[in-house]
C-alpha positions in Angstrom: 0.0 0.0 -0.1 1.6 3.3 -1.1 0.7 6.0 1.5 2.7 9.1 2.2 5.1 7.5 4.7 5.8 4.6 2.3 6.5 7.1 -0.6 9.0 8.9 1.6 10.6 5.6 2.4 10.9 4.8 -1.3 12.2 8.3 -2.0 15.1 7.4 0.4 16.2 4.6 -2.0 16.1 7.1 -4.8 18.3 9.5 -2.9 20.8 6.7 -2.5 21.1 6.7 -6.3 21.7 10.5 -6.2 24.2 10.1 -3.4 26.2 7.4 -5.3 26.2 9.4 -8.5 27.5 12.5 -6.8 30.3 10.7 -5.1 31.2 9.0 -8.5 31.7 12.5 -9.9 33.9 13.6 -7.1 37.5 14.3 -8.2 36.6 14.2 -11.9 36.5 16.7 -14.7 33.0 17.7 -13.9 33.9 18.6 -10.3 36.9 20.6 -11.5 34.6 22.6 -13.8 32.1 23.1 -11.1 34.8 24.2 -8.7 36.1 26.7 -11.3 32.6 28.1 -11.6 31.9 28.3 -7.9 35.2 30.1 -7.3 36.3 29.9 -3.6 33.0 28.5 -2.3 34.8 25.1 -1.6 38.4 25.8 -0.9 40.2 22.6 -0.4 37.0 20.7 -0.2 34.8 18.9 -2.7 31.6 20.5 -4.2 30.2 17.1 -5.3 31.0 15.6 -1.8 29.1 18.6 -0.3 26.0 17.8 -2.5 26.4 14.1 -1.6 26.4 15.1 2.1 23.2 17.1 1.5 21.6 14.2 -0.2 22.7 11.8 2.6 21.4 14.1 5.4 18.0 14.4 3.5 17.8 10.7 3.2 18.7 10.3 6.9 16.1 12.8 7.9 13.5 10.9 5.8 14.1 7.9 8.0 12.7 9.8 11.0 10.0 11.5 9.0 8.4 8.5 7.5 8.1 6.7 10.9 6.8 9.8 12.5 4.1 10.3 9.8 3.1 6.6 9.8 2.4 6.7 13.6 0.8 10.1 13.5 -1.5 9.4 10.6 -2.2 5.8 11.6 -0.7 4.4 8.4 1.7 1.8 9.8 1.6 -1.0 7.2 3.3 -4.4 6.8 4.9 -3.1 3.7 6.3 -0.1 5.6 7.7 -2.2 8.4 9.6 -4.3 5.9 10.7 -1.6 3.3 11.8 1.0 5.9 14.7 -1.0 7.4 15.6 -2.2 3.9 15.9 1.4 2.7 18.2 2.1 5.7 20.3 -0.9 4.9 20.8 0.3 1.3 21.7 3.8 2.4 24.1 2.8 5.2 25.8 0.0 3.2 26.4 2.3 0.2 27.9 4.9 2.4 30.2 2.5 4.2 31.4 0.9 1.0 32.5 4.4 -0.2 34.0 5.3 3.1 36.1 2.1 3.1 37.3 3.0 -0.4 38.1 6.5 0.7 40.1 5.3 3.7 37.7 6.3 6.5 36.6 2.9 7.6 38.4 -0.5 8.0 37.2 -3.1 5.5 36.3 -5.6 8.2 33.9 -3.1 9.8 32.1 -2.6 6.6 32.0 -6.3 5.9 30.5 -6.8 9.4 27.9 -4.2 8.9 26.8 -5.6 5.5 26.8 -9.2 6.7 24.6 -8.2 9.7 22.1 -6.6 7.3 22.0 -9.7 5.1 21.5 -11.9 8.2 18.7 -9.8 9.6 17.0 -9.5 6.2 17.2 -13.3 5.9 15.8 -13.8 9.3 12.9 -11.4 8.6 12.0 -13.4 5.4 12.1 -16.7 7.4 9.9 -15.2 10.2 7.5 -13.7 7.7 7.1 -17.1 5.9 5.8 -18.4 9.3 3.2 -15.7 9.6 5.1 -13.2 11.7 6.5 -9.7 11.0 9.8 -8.8 12.7 9.9 -5.0 12.7 12.9 -2.8 13.5 13.5 -2.6 17.3 14.8 0.2 19.4 18.3 -1.2 19.5 18.4 -1.4 15.7 17.3 2.2 15.4 20.2 3.3 17.7 22.5 1.3 15.6 21.3 3.0 12.5 21.5 6.4 14.2 25.1 5.8 15.2 26.1 4.6 11.7 24.4 7.6 10.0 26.2 10.0 12.4 29.5 8.5 11.6 28.8 8.7 7.9 27.8 12.4 8.1 30.9 13.2 10.1 33.1 11.6 7.5 31.2 13.1 4.6 31.5 16.5 6.2 35.3 16.1 6.3 35.3 15.1 2.6 33.1 18.1 1.7 34.9 20.8 3.6 38.5 19.7 4.1 40.5 21.8 6.5 40.7 25.1 4.6 37.6 27.0 5.7 39.2 28.8 8.5 40.7 28.0 11.9 37.5 27.3 13.8 35.8 25.1 11.2 39.0 23.3 10.5 39.3 22.5 14.2 35.8 21.2 14.2 36.4 19.1 11.1 40.1 18.1 11.4 41.0 18.8 15.0 41.7 16.1 17.7 38.1 16.4 19.0 36.7 15.7 15.5 39.0 12.8 15.0 38.1 11.4 18.4 34.3 11.9 17.7 34.6 9.9 14.5 36.5 7.2 16.3 33.9 6.9 19.1 31.0 7.0 16.6 32.7 4.1 14.5 33.2 2.1 17.7 29.7 2.7 18.8 28.3 1.7 15.4 30.4 -1.5 15.4 29.3 -2.6 18.8 25.7 -1.8 18.2 25.9 -3.7 14.9 27.0 -6.8 16.8 24.6 -6.3 19.7 21.5 -5.6 17.5 22.4 -8.5 15.2 22.5 -10.9 18.2 19.2 -9.5 19.5 17.5 -10.1 16.2 18.7 -13.7 16.2 17.3 -14.2 19.7 14.0 -12.5 18.7 13.7 -14.7 15.6 14.5 -17.9 17.5 11.7 -17.0 20.0 9.1 -16.2 17.2 9.9 -19.4 15.3 10.0 -21.5 18.4 6.7 -20.0 19.6 
């Protein structure tokens, strides 16, 4: 059933395509031409990474908006319960694959995150085949929030670099910013493991029951 919350969820998947296309243009001739046209608007940074950051933030915000509208309008559907976490998985997996390529995230962390998403998706399908729906739980939402925050912090660094002045540079490249990204990555990794285990336990209880 395509209601407003579900349309917003599907638009998040479309934004992933835009996000990927913008990052693919980063560092190419198109970006050089854009930077020449924009002048000093992006000194030392990347205009296409800035646009990709905007698309990512919009997609991340839609994750909150669709859930809020679904509850507020009384339009919570089985389709929405299944497609909403799937859209989150597509967005986060795409971002972490790029961040690994860009040197921001260890390969094993990205592999762990993607494997966890495949595992949970498979468990949902098995549970659904038995007549149950395993919606995203609060722990999974915290995991997603931590992952999104880490991606935004890294994309901000890509978009702005360290040449926008002393204060912004300190916030983007300073010790505090590096420490924040480290804590966010550690939190995202731990929550990925914890929530994955929690889904396994929940699926076992549903199937056993």
